[in-house]
MIMAR-984256 format. One record per residue (C-alpha): x, z, y; residue in three letters. Coordinates in nm, 3 decimals. Layout:
residues N
node xx X&zz Z&yy Y&r ALA
...
***
This chain:
residues 313
node xx 4.239&zz -19.839&yy -2.710&r UNK
node xx 4.283&zz -19.935&yy -3.050&r UNK
node xx 4.503&zz -20.198&yy -3.067&r UNK
node xx 4.258&zz -20.360&yy -3.274&r UNK
node xx 4.271&zz -20.672&yy -3.070&r UNK
node xx 4.640&zz -20.723&yy -3.114&r UNK
node xx 4.591&zz -20.833&yy -3.534&r UNK
node xx 4.617&zz -21.140&yy -3.585&r UNK
node xx 4.460&zz -21.398&yy -3.818&r UNK
node xx 4.849&zz -21.439&yy -4.047&r UNK
node xx 4.858&zz -21.038&yy -4.059&r UNK
node xx 4.744&zz -20.911&yy -4.381&r UNK
node xx 4.874&zz -20.567&yy -4.452&r UNK
node xx 4.657&zz -20.258&yy -4.234&r UNK
node xx 4.781&zz -19.973&yy -4.090&r UNK
node xx 4.646&zz -19.707&yy -3.927&r UNK
node xx 4.681&zz -19.529&yy -3.558&r UNK
node xx 4.716&zz -19.171&yy -3.610&r UNK
node xx 4.675&zz -18.887&yy -3.281&r UNK
node xx 4.678&zz -18.559&yy -3.269&r UNK
node xx 4.798&zz -18.278&yy -3.137&r UNK
node xx 5.113&zz -18.035&yy -3.323&r UNK
node xx 5.180&zz -17.663&yy -3.261&r UNK
node xx 5.509&zz -17.531&yy -3.287&r UNK
node xx 5.402&zz -17.317&yy -3.567&r UNK
node xx 5.316&zz -17.664&yy -3.740&r UNK
node xx 4.948&zz -17.631&yy -3.702&r UNK
node xx 4.809&zz -17.978&yy -3.649&r UNK
node xx 4.383&zz -18.108&yy -3.476&r UNK
node xx 4.386&zz -18.418&yy -3.559&r UNK
node xx 4.247&zz -18.677&yy -3.290&r UNK
node xx 4.013&zz -18.976&yy -3.489&r UNK
node xx 4.229&zz -19.198&yy -3.587&r UNK
node xx 4.183&zz -19.624&yy -3.599&r UNK
node xx 4.255&zz -19.833&yy -3.912&r UNK
node xx 4.282&zz -20.201&yy -3.885&r UNK
node xx 4.551&zz -20.528&yy -3.977&r UNK
node xx 4.857&zz -20.519&yy -3.826&r UNK
node xx 5.186&zz -20.632&yy -3.933&r UNK
node xx 5.421&zz -20.295&yy -4.065&r UNK
node xx 5.591&zz -20.097&yy -3.822&r UNK
node xx 5.969&zz -20.059&yy -3.850&r UNK
node xx 6.099&zz -19.744&yy -4.025&r UNK
node xx 6.138&zz -19.456&yy -3.763&r UNK
node xx 6.327&zz -19.142&yy -3.881&r UNK
node xx 6.218&zz -18.771&yy -3.715&r UNK
node xx 6.158&zz -18.430&yy -3.779&r UNK
node xx 5.809&zz -18.517&yy -3.906&r UNK
node xx 5.659&zz -18.777&yy -4.129&r UNK
node xx 5.339&zz -18.903&yy -4.201&r UNK
node xx 5.311&zz -18.984&yy -4.596&r UNK
node xx 5.038&zz -19.222&yy -4.736&r UNK
node xx 4.947&zz -19.106&yy -5.130&r UNK
node xx 4.858&zz -19.215&yy -5.445&r UNK
node xx 4.561&zz -19.047&yy -5.659&r UNK
node xx 4.846&zz -18.843&yy -5.835&r UNK
node xx 5.066&zz -18.781&yy -5.472&r UNK
node xx 5.278&zz -18.991&yy -5.503&r UNK
node xx 5.410&zz -19.145&yy -5.180&r UNK
node xx 5.308&zz -19.554&yy -5.123&r UNK
node xx 5.470&zz -19.558&yy -4.767&r UNK
node xx 5.573&zz -19.308&yy -4.469&r UNK
node xx 5.691&zz -19.316&yy -4.115&r UNK
node xx 5.865&zz -19.035&yy -3.935&r UNK
node xx 5.821&zz -18.904&yy -3.593&r UNK
node xx 5.889&zz -18.676&yy -3.362&r UNK
node xx 5.727&zz -18.423&yy -3.105&r UNK
node xx 5.797&zz -18.364&yy -2.743&r UNK
node xx 5.661&zz -17.962&yy -2.638&r UNK
node xx 5.852&zz -18.029&yy -2.312&r UNK
node xx 5.636&zz -18.299&yy -2.040&r UNK
node xx 5.895&zz -18.473&yy -1.766&r UNK
node xx 5.738&zz -18.313&yy -1.477&r UNK
node xx 5.871&zz -18.180&yy -1.203&r UNK
node xx 5.999&zz -17.935&yy -1.226&r UNK
node xx 5.975&zz -17.984&yy -1.665&r UNK
node xx 5.705&zz -17.771&yy -1.862&r UNK
node xx 5.601&zz -17.703&yy -2.143&r UNK
node xx 5.319&zz -17.744&yy -2.372&r UNK
node xx 5.192&zz -17.579&yy -2.715&r UNK
node xx 5.058&zz -17.780&yy -2.843&r UNK
node xx 5.151&zz -18.134&yy -2.786&r UNK
node xx 4.998&zz -18.451&yy -2.858&r UNK
node xx 5.153&zz -18.722&yy -3.096&r UNK
node xx 5.110&zz -19.110&yy -3.206&r UNK
node xx 5.237&zz -19.242&yy -3.529&r UNK
node xx 5.156&zz -19.587&yy -3.678&r UNK
node xx 5.185&zz -19.576&yy -4.089&r UNK
node xx 5.082&zz -19.896&yy -4.297&r UNK
node xx 4.795&zz -19.804&yy -4.597&r UNK
node xx 4.958&zz -19.967&yy -4.883&r UNK
node xx 4.667&zz -20.057&yy -5.155&r UNK
node xx 4.548&zz -19.703&yy -5.378&r UNK
node xx 4.590&zz -19.486&yy -5.063&r UNK
node xx 4.404&zz -19.167&yy -5.057&r UNK
node xx 4.537&zz -18.966&yy -4.875&r UNK
node xx 4.781&zz -18.888&yy -4.573&r UNK
node xx 5.054&zz -18.600&yy -4.574&r UNK
node xx 5.157&zz -18.474&yy -4.237&r UNK
node xx 5.501&zz -18.325&yy -4.378&r UNK
node xx 5.774&zz -18.093&yy -4.070&r UNK
node xx 6.069&zz -18.152&yy -4.299&r UNK
node xx 5.976&zz -18.068&yy -4.653&r UNK
node xx 5.689&zz -17.856&yy -4.550&r UNK
node xx 5.371&zz -18.005&yy -4.607&r UNK
node xx 5.086&zz -17.942&yy -4.262&r UNK
node xx 4.786&zz -18.071&yy -4.308&r UNK
node xx 4.638&zz -18.348&yy -4.603&r UNK
node xx 4.384&zz -18.563&yy -4.451&r UNK
node xx 4.189&zz -18.769&yy -4.701&r UNK
node xx 4.032&zz -19.088&yy -4.647&r UNK
node xx 3.707&zz -19.155&yy -4.732&r UNK
node xx 3.523&zz -19.377&yy -5.009&r UNK
node xx 3.318&zz -19.558&yy -4.755&r UNK
node xx 3.388&zz -19.733&yy -4.454&r UNK
node xx 3.140&zz -19.737&yy -4.185&r UNK
node xx 2.925&zz -19.973&yy -4.037&r UNK
node xx 2.815&zz -20.083&yy -3.688&r UNK
node xx 2.530&zz -20.330&yy -3.527&r UNK
node xx 2.503&zz -20.383&yy -3.140&r UNK
node xx 2.184&zz -20.352&yy -3.001&r UNK
node xx 2.218&zz -20.411&yy -2.670&r UNK
node xx 2.261&zz -20.613&yy -2.490&r UNK
node xx 2.125&zz -20.946&yy -2.626&r UNK
node xx 2.230&zz -21.333&yy -2.594&r UNK
node xx 2.235&zz -21.499&yy -2.224&r UNK
node xx 2.150&zz -21.145&yy -2.058&r UNK
node xx 2.185&zz -21.135&yy -1.685&r UNK
node xx 2.350&zz -20.767&yy -1.612&r UNK
node xx 2.371&zz -20.595&yy -1.304&r UNK
node xx 2.402&zz -20.212&yy -1.219&r UNK
node xx 2.303&zz -19.916&yy -1.431&r UNK
node xx 2.250&zz -20.030&yy -1.821&r UNK
node xx 2.220&zz -19.874&yy -2.099&r UNK
node xx 2.460&zz -20.042&yy -2.424&r UNK
node xx 2.290&zz -19.916&yy -2.720&r UNK
node xx 2.414&zz -19.897&yy -3.100&r UNK
node xx 2.357&zz -19.845&yy -3.462&r UNK
node xx 2.627&zz -19.720&yy -3.680&r UNK
node xx 2.580&zz -19.567&yy -4.006&r UNK
node xx 2.836&zz -19.363&yy -4.232&r UNK
node xx 2.726&zz -19.334&yy -4.594&r UNK
node xx 3.007&zz -19.089&yy -4.684&r UNK
node xx 2.839&zz -18.873&yy -4.413&r UNK
node xx 3.122&zz -18.874&yy -4.195&r UNK
node xx 3.118&zz -18.763&yy -3.791&r UNK
node xx 3.185&zz -19.092&yy -3.621&r UNK
node xx 3.345&zz -19.171&yy -3.343&r UNK
node xx 3.310&zz -19.421&yy -3.063&r UNK
node xx 3.547&zz -19.685&yy -2.849&r UNK
node xx 3.329&zz -19.911&yy -2.657&r UNK
node xx 3.539&zz -20.134&yy -2.424&r UNK
node xx 3.385&zz -20.463&yy -2.224&r UNK
node xx 3.493&zz -20.829&yy -2.136&r UNK
node xx 3.447&zz -21.069&yy -1.898&r UNK
node xx 3.555&zz -21.386&yy -2.046&r UNK
node xx 3.603&zz -21.223&yy -2.473&r UNK
node xx 3.978&zz -21.224&yy -2.338&r UNK
node xx 4.075&zz -20.889&yy -2.175&r UNK
node xx 3.938&zz -20.574&yy -2.258&r UNK
node xx 3.855&zz -20.266&yy -2.072&r UNK
node xx 3.782&zz -19.958&yy -2.193&r UNK
node xx 3.466&zz -19.805&yy -2.125&r UNK
node xx 3.425&zz -19.500&yy -2.323&r UNK
node xx 3.639&zz -19.323&yy -2.604&r UNK
node xx 3.566&zz -19.136&yy -2.843&r UNK
node xx 3.208&zz -19.043&yy -2.772&r UNK
node xx 2.939&zz -18.913&yy -3.089&r UNK
node xx 2.654&zz -19.071&yy -2.919&r UNK
node xx 2.511&zz -19.422&yy -2.972&r UNK
node xx 2.481&zz -19.536&yy -2.604&r UNK
node xx 2.690&zz -19.589&yy -2.283&r UNK
node xx 2.537&zz -19.601&yy -1.964&r UNK
node xx 2.777&zz -19.852&yy -1.737&r UNK
node xx 2.793&zz -19.991&yy -1.394&r UNK
node xx 2.828&zz -20.347&yy -1.445&r UNK
node xx 2.829&zz -20.362&yy -1.072&r UNK
node xx 3.211&zz -20.219&yy -1.089&r UNK
node xx 3.270&zz -20.437&yy -1.351&r UNK
node xx 3.453&zz -20.775&yy -1.348&r UNK
node xx 3.180&zz -21.056&yy -1.429&r UNK
node xx 3.149&zz -21.364&yy -1.632&r UNK
node xx 2.941&zz -21.606&yy -1.837&r UNK
node xx 3.083&zz -21.502&yy -2.136&r UNK
node xx 3.111&zz -21.158&yy -2.128&r UNK
node xx 3.064&zz -20.950&yy -2.377&r UNK
node xx 3.087&zz -20.545&yy -2.542&r UNK
node xx 3.316&zz -20.461&yy -2.868&r UNK
node xx 3.237&zz -20.123&yy -3.017&r UNK
node xx 3.469&zz -19.962&yy -3.237&r UNK
node xx 3.379&zz -19.674&yy -3.497&r UNK
node xx 3.539&zz -19.446&yy -3.705&r UNK
node xx 3.539&zz -19.219&yy -3.884&r UNK
node xx 3.826&zz -19.005&yy -3.909&r UNK
node xx 4.044&zz -19.321&yy -4.053&r UNK
node xx 3.769&zz -19.576&yy -4.144&r UNK
node xx 3.726&zz -19.843&yy -3.912&r UNK
node xx 3.458&zz -20.139&yy -3.821&r UNK
node xx 3.370&zz -20.287&yy -3.480&r UNK
node xx 3.110&zz -20.498&yy -3.377&r UNK
node xx 3.117&zz -20.787&yy -3.046&r UNK
node xx 2.806&zz -20.843&yy -2.878&r UNK
node xx 2.735&zz -21.196&yy -2.835&r UNK
node xx 2.809&zz -21.338&yy -2.447&r UNK
node xx 2.602&zz -21.270&yy -2.129&r UNK
node xx 2.587&zz -21.262&yy -1.757&r UNK
node xx 2.727&zz -21.034&yy -1.489&r UNK
node xx 2.782&zz -21.165&yy -1.170&r UNK
node xx 3.105&zz -21.227&yy -1.087&r UNK
node xx 3.263&zz -21.055&yy -0.794&r UNK
node xx 3.456&zz -21.164&yy -0.497&r UNK
node xx 3.815&zz -21.000&yy -0.403&r UNK
node xx 3.912&zz -20.732&yy -0.176&r UNK
node xx 4.158&zz -20.764&yy 0.088&r UNK
node xx 4.352&zz -20.586&yy 0.268&r UNK
node xx 4.536&zz -20.574&yy 0.613&r UNK
node xx 4.823&zz -20.371&yy 0.567&r UNK
node xx 5.027&zz -20.459&yy 0.894&r UNK
node xx 4.939&zz -20.488&yy 1.204&r UNK
node xx 4.732&zz -20.245&yy 1.271&r UNK
node xx 4.403&zz -20.273&yy 1.505&r UNK
node xx 4.493&zz -20.201&yy 1.839&r UNK
node xx 4.845&zz -20.248&yy 1.815&r UNK
node xx 5.032&zz -20.450&yy 2.086&r UNK
node xx 5.340&zz -20.673&yy 2.116&r UNK
node xx 5.595&zz -20.803&yy 2.340&r UNK
node xx 5.547&zz -21.180&yy 2.422&r UNK
node xx 5.784&zz -21.361&yy 2.205&r UNK
node xx 5.841&zz -21.062&yy 1.972&r UNK
node xx 5.849&zz -21.116&yy 1.586&r UNK
node xx 5.502&zz -21.005&yy 1.420&r UNK
node xx 5.486&zz -20.949&yy 1.049&r UNK
node xx 5.175&zz -21.029&yy 0.876&r UNK
node xx 5.109&zz -20.845&yy 0.570&r UNK
node xx 4.884&zz -20.792&yy 0.334&r UNK
node xx 4.695&zz -20.842&yy 0.022&r UNK
node xx 4.366&zz -20.940&yy -0.178&r UNK
node xx 4.265&zz -20.827&yy -0.544&r UNK
node xx 3.977&zz -20.993&yy -0.768&r UNK
node xx 3.796&zz -20.826&yy -1.048&r UNK
node xx 3.782&zz -21.094&yy -1.257&r UNK
node xx 4.179&zz -21.239&yy -1.133&r UNK
node xx 4.415&zz -20.956&yy -1.054&r UNK
node xx 4.613&zz -20.921&yy -0.732&r UNK
node xx 4.618&zz -21.278&yy -0.583&r UNK
node xx 4.977&zz -21.341&yy -0.508&r UNK
node xx 4.985&zz -21.721&yy -0.446&r UNK
node xx 5.008&zz -21.852&yy -0.097&r UNK
node xx 4.716&zz -22.085&yy -0.196&r UNK
node xx 4.503&zz -21.749&yy -0.219&r UNK
node xx 4.544&zz -21.561&yy 0.097&r UNK
node xx 4.541&zz -21.755&yy 0.476&r UNK
node xx 4.591&zz -21.660&yy 0.789&r UNK
node xx 4.404&zz -21.716&yy 1.117&r UNK
node xx 4.415&zz -21.614&yy 1.454&r UNK
node xx 4.093&zz -21.712&yy 1.638&r UNK
node xx 4.283&zz -21.792&yy 1.939&r UNK
node xx 4.572&zz -22.018&yy 1.720&r UNK
node xx 4.398&zz -22.085&yy 1.374&r UNK
node xx 4.559&zz -22.135&yy 1.146&r UNK
node xx 4.876&zz -21.925&yy 1.143&r UNK
node xx 4.999&zz -21.942&yy 0.737&r UNK
node xx 4.964&zz -21.874&yy 0.390&r UNK
node xx 5.097&zz -21.598&yy 0.138&r UNK
node xx 5.101&zz -21.201&yy 0.149&r UNK
node xx 5.409&zz -21.195&yy 0.440&r UNK
node xx 5.405&zz -21.436&yy 0.746&r UNK
node xx 5.672&zz -21.361&yy 1.012&r UNK
node xx 5.578&zz -21.499&yy 1.362&r UNK
node xx 5.681&zz -21.493&yy 1.711&r UNK
node xx 5.470&zz -21.780&yy 1.856&r UNK
node xx 5.161&zz -21.614&yy 1.896&r UNK
node xx 4.993&zz -21.689&yy 2.312&r UNK
node xx 4.973&zz -21.443&yy 2.517&r UNK
node xx 4.628&zz -21.282&yy 2.493&r UNK
node xx 4.353&zz -21.066&yy 2.267&r UNK
node xx 4.446&zz -21.209&yy 1.915&r UNK
node xx 4.161&zz -21.132&yy 1.607&r UNK
node xx 4.390&zz -21.218&yy 1.289&r UNK
node xx 4.175&zz -21.303&yy 0.955&r UNK
node xx 4.293&zz -21.313&yy 0.634&r UNK
node xx 4.090&zz -21.465&yy 0.394&r UNK
node xx 4.134&zz -21.414&yy 0.001&r UNK
node xx 4.001&zz -21.677&yy -0.225&r UNK
node xx 3.944&zz -21.637&yy -0.648&r UNK
node xx 3.967&zz -21.863&yy -0.909&r UNK
node xx 3.605&zz -21.944&yy -0.905&r UNK
node xx 3.634&zz -22.018&yy -0.501&r UNK
node xx 3.427&zz -21.681&yy -0.424&r UNK
node xx 3.618&zz -21.551&yy -0.073&r UNK
node xx 3.604&zz -21.201&yy 0.170&r UNK
node xx 3.768&zz -21.186&yy 0.457&r UNK
node xx 3.906&zz -20.874&yy 0.643&r UNK
node xx 4.002&zz -20.819&yy 1.050&r UNK
node xx 4.222&zz -20.627&yy 1.301&r UNK
node xx 4.247&zz -20.677&yy 1.632&r UNK
node xx 4.572&zz -20.723&yy 1.836&r UNK
node xx 4.714&zz -20.771&yy 2.194&r UNK
node xx 5.015&zz -21.013&yy 2.292&r UNK
node xx 5.117&zz -20.950&yy 2.582&r UNK
node xx 5.429&zz -21.096&yy 2.813&r UNK
node xx 5.691&zz -20.842&yy 2.906&r UNK
node xx 5.586&zz -20.673&yy 3.270&r UNK
node xx 5.869&zz -20.597&yy 3.516&r UNK
node xx 5.758&zz -20.274&yy 3.708&r UNK
node xx 5.908&zz -20.221&yy 4.056&r UNK
node xx 6.170&zz -19.956&yy 4.061&r UNK
node xx 6.038&zz -19.765&yy 4.262&r UNK
node xx 5.690&zz -19.721&yy 4.025&r UNK
node xx 5.968&zz -19.683&yy 3.687&r UNK
node xx 6.104&zz -19.413&yy 3.896&r UNK
node xx 5.734&zz -19.269&yy 3.941&r UNK
node xx 5.651&zz -19.251&yy 3.629&r UNK
***
């Protein structure tokens, strides 16, 4: 996702995130770039350089970078072309970018005169959305450049999730039943003509919040234990709105025979009563939405068989 939302109000320097693919023989294939306000990145040296130049080809800013043609898999393997990413400042007067290897110019990327425009048409303010829903927007560029869109979703107006990137259409079908919910949900669409960038954020709408999903990792259903054996209860819960629920107060263990056993992601117990137990782990999120899951175990006294029966076995 482009990092436009990381910019703060007091950052007034424009930069561009440049993406693409580089071959060993110097061929450059570009992905959409994104332009936004952010702190100027510190200088970096490398085999490759991207330069911002003015109408007279004078270098106004530059940033070095390297390209790795080796993927660190096991075993490592070579790739050609290989991806690159670099952030460089766009000083006033910048007309184009030069991508160089040492002193050899590999590609010149001009900046078109006009920024694209964008407007989100759906969803609308206060709308209740669930299930499959088509997000729509309108975008335009006076220069006639191809436009690429990144669609993001937030359930609270702060945390953003990428739904799609680099799409050229002006609509996206999304499943809101699979997304976190809230009364301040928003859509953000970022559009780029290759360098120039614009964005639009929808008015707040409503998506029903989702309860957490609960997992019991230990014990497993059908497990049998001797009486007074230490039994480890291990579980976790993930909430679409809150993320992983690590706080002890969010997780409660219970037995249908012995009542509440304790709280947290792990308990070690050696005092469960003899008999069949349904062990339940319940999780509650910040909205007090609760989910439970259970396993069935058996706790029994140690059984001593007569010697003749043990030998027969």
